[in-house]
Structures are given as structure tokens and as C-alpha cells.
C-alpha positions in Angstrom: 103.2 46.8 -46.2 104.8 47.6 -49.6 107.7 50.0 -50.1 105.5 53.0 -50.7 103.6 52.4 -47.5 106.8 52.0 -45.6 108.2 55.2 -47.1 105.1 57.1 -46.0 105.5 55.7 -42.5 109.1 56.8 -42.4 108.1 60.3 -43.5 105.4 60.5 -40.9 107.9 59.5 -38.2 110.3 62.2 -39.3 107.4 64.7 -39.2 106.6 63.7 -35.7 110.2 64.0 -34.7 110.4 67.5 -36.1 107.3 68.5 -34.2 108.6 67.0 -31.0 111.8 69.0 -31.3 110.1 72.3 -31.8 110.3 75.1 -29.3 106.6 74.8 -28.6 107.1 71.2 -27.2 110.2 71.9 -25.1 108.6 71.0 -21.9 107.1 67.9 -23.4 110.6 66.7 -24.3 111.9 67.5 -20.9 109.0 65.5 -19.3 109.7 62.6 -21.7 113.3 62.4 -20.4 112.1 62.4 -16.8 109.6 59.6 -17.7 112.3 57.6 -19.3 114.3 57.9 -16.0 111.4 56.8 -13.9 110.7 53.8 -16.2 114.3 52.7 -15.7 113.9 53.1 -11.9 110.6 51.2 -12.1 108.7 54.1 -10.5 105.0 54.2 -11.4 103.7 57.5 -12.7 100.8 59.1 -14.6 101.2 61.9 -17.1 99.3 64.3 -14.8 101.8 63.7 -12.0 104.2 66.0 -13.9 103.8 69.7 -13.7 105.7 72.7 -15.2 107.3 75.1 -12.7 106.0 78.6 -12.7 109.6 79.8 -13.2 112.6 77.9 -14.5 114.7 76.3 -13.2 113.5 73.6 -12.6 112.0 72.3 -15.8 109.8 69.5 -14.5 108.2 68.9 -11.1 107.3 65.4 -10.0 106.4 64.9 -6.4 109.5 66.1 -4.4 111.7 66.0 -7.5 112.7 69.2 -9.1 114.1 68.0 -12.4 116.4 70.2 -14.5 116.9 68.5 -17.9 119.5 68.8 -20.6 120.6 66.8 -23.7 124.2 65.6 -24.3 125.0 65.7 -28.0 128.0 65.1 -30.3 130.0 68.2 -30.8 128.5 70.4 -33.5 125.4 68.3 -33.8 121.9 69.9 -33.7 118.9 67.7 -33.4 116.5 70.2 -35.0 118.7 70.7 -38.1 119.4 67.0 -38.4 115.7 66.0 -38.3 114.7 68.8 -40.6 117.2 67.6 -43.2 116.1 64.0 -42.7 112.4 65.0 -43.2 113.3 66.7 -46.5 115.3 63.7 -47.6 112.4 61.3 -46.9 109.8 63.6 -48.5 111.8 63.8 -51.7 112.6 60.0 -51.9 110.7 57.9 -54.5 112.0 54.6 -53.2 113.5 53.1 -50.0 116.8 52.6 -51.8 117.2 56.4 -52.0 117.3 56.5 -48.2 120.1 54.0 -47.8 123.3 55.5 -46.6 126.4 54.2 -44.9 126.8 55.3 -41.3 130.1 54.7 -39.3 129.6 52.3 -36.4 129.5 54.3 -33.2 132.7 54.1 -31.1 132.4 52.5 -27.7 133.5 54.8 -24.9 133.9 54.2 -21.2 131.6 55.7 -18.6 134.4 58.1 -17.5 134.5 59.7 -21.0 130.7 60.0 -21.1 130.7 61.7 -17.7 133.2 64.2 -19.1 130.6 65.1 -21.8 128.4 66.5 -19.0 131.0 69.0 -17.9 130.5 72.0 -20.2 126.7 72.2 -19.7 126.9 71.6 -15.9 129.6 74.2 -15.4 127.7 76.7 -17.5 124.4 76.0 -15.6 126.1 76.1 -12.2 127.8 79.5 -13.0 124.6 81.0 -14.4 122.3 79.9 -11.6 124.8 80.9 -8.9 124.9 84.4 -10.4 121.1 84.5 -10.2 121.2 83.3 -6.5 119.4 80.0 -7.5 120.1 77.2 -5.0 121.7 74.3 -6.8 120.9 72.1 -3.8 117.2 72.2 -4.8 117.7 70.9 -8.4 117.8 67.3 -9.6 119.8 67.2 -12.8 118.8 64.7 -15.5 121.2 64.4 -18.5 119.9 62.6 -21.6 122.8 61.2 -23.7 121.8 61.3 -27.4 125.2 60.6 -29.0 125.4 59.4 -32.6 129.1 58.8 -33.1 129.7 57.3 -29.7 128.0 54.7 -27.5 128.5 53.9 -23.8 130.3 50.7 -23.0 127.8 49.3 -20.5 130.5 47.1 -19.0 132.8 50.0 -18.1 133.2 51.4 -14.6 131.4 54.6 -13.5 133.9 56.7 -11.6 132.7 58.9 -8.7 131.2 62.1 -10.2 133.1 64.1 -7.6 133.5 67.3 -9.7 129.8 67.6 -10.3 128.9 66.7 -6.7 131.1 69.6 -5.5 129.1 72.0 -7.6 126.2 71.5 -5.1 123.4 69.9 -7.2 120.9 67.8 -5.1 121.2 64.9 -7.5 122.5 63.9 -10.9 121.1 61.2 -13.1 122.2 60.0 -16.6 119.8 58.5 -19.1 120.6 57.1 -22.5 118.8 55.2 -25.3 119.5 51.9 -23.5 120.3 52.7 -19.8 119.6 54.9 -16.8 121.7 55.6 -13.7 121.5 57.8 -10.7 125.1 59.1 -10.4 124.7 60.8 -7.0 121.9 61.9 -4.7 122.2 64.1 -1.6 120.5 63.0 1.7 117.6 65.4 1.0 117.0 64.1 -2.5 113.8 62.2 -3.3 113.8 58.7 -1.9 113.4 57.0 -5.3 116.6 58.6 -6.4 118.6 57.8 -3.3 117.3 54.2 -3.3 118.6 53.6 -6.8 122.0 55.4 -6.3 124.8 53.8 -8.3 122.7 51.1 -10.0 122.8 50.9 -13.8 119.4 49.9 -15.3 119.3 48.5 -18.8 116.2 49.1 -20.9 114.6 46.3 -22.9 114.0 48.7 -25.8 116.4 51.4 -26.7 114.9 54.8 -27.7 117.0 57.7 -29.2 116.5 61.0 -31.0 
């Protein structure tokens, strides 16, 4: 593969990323996050095993699981804008050298700090759903960490997510490019979540957006 072929491949990948991040494919993104969690937990599944709820929340149904999905991003970062800009950059490039740019190495952060990143979204969701009389105890939260400027120190200790447990969610799982972890699962949560409670799973291949 020569440079021009590789440049076309990079452009095609950016086009696919933009399509994947469109509003029309919101549920497909949410399903992908759930599939990533199941892969980490070594739970077998077929695409047709996932269904879309007639009314949100939840976002994705899988057996007894009622997954509610959200993305954790760097402050001020928008994936749609980021990939739209990247697609334009790749389309306008005439050589691979034009695409080279220096990126600061991500800062390693402890698990405690990553858990804090979940706070704003979980507090907002909890308040919104409670005002709508939606039972938080029927929702299995899955947060996908897609941080660019920070990366989880996989050797750090995960503190008890007491604050989020008190909000009343049925379960809370965290997925990242290279890891998955069930942070807590209530007694009535699906077995596959309770059986993997507190265990960090490292992926062989990292995937990020």
C-alpha cells in the first residue's frame, strides 16, 4: 500500500466515524458500548439480542439488562465537531506528512479521578428521571470513557462509588478503550453484572473514538 492508498484509507475511516457519530446512529453507538462491556465480561451475544426500548430510558435492552449509556469526554470536547474537522483535514491533504501533528501525551489519572468525571452526567440524569417519576432502580448505567487528554492508570485503586450507589441506580459499569469494570450491582441486577462486580478486565485491543 503506497501513501496515496493509505491516505484514502484514513479518509474513509474518518467518513465512517462521522457517520457513526450522527444522530441517526445514536442507538447503534449505544449498542456498541454495551457490546464492548459484554466482550470484556466474556458474555456471548448476537446482534439481534439487543433491542431498542419503546420509550427512553433505557437506551438498550439485553435480556434482563436495561442499559442507559453515556459518554465521558474531556471538558469542552465534542466528538462530532472533532471528527468533522478531522475528515476535512484528511480530505484536503495531498500527502501523509500533512496529517502529522504533535499531540501531548495523555496524563495518567487514578481511578478515583475518573470516577469523579461521571458525577455531572449522573447527577443530571438522576434529577431529571426522578422529576419524571422514572425508577432509577430499574436502570443499568454504562459509562464509556473517551478521554483524549487523560488516561486511566490501570494499576490505581477503584474507591467505592458510594455517591452513585446512593442515587439508586440498579448497576453502574465503566468501559474505556482498554478496560471494563462493573462498579456496583444491586441484588436484583442481571447475574452477569453481579458475577463480575469489582473485577477490572483489560482488553487485548484498545478501541476509542
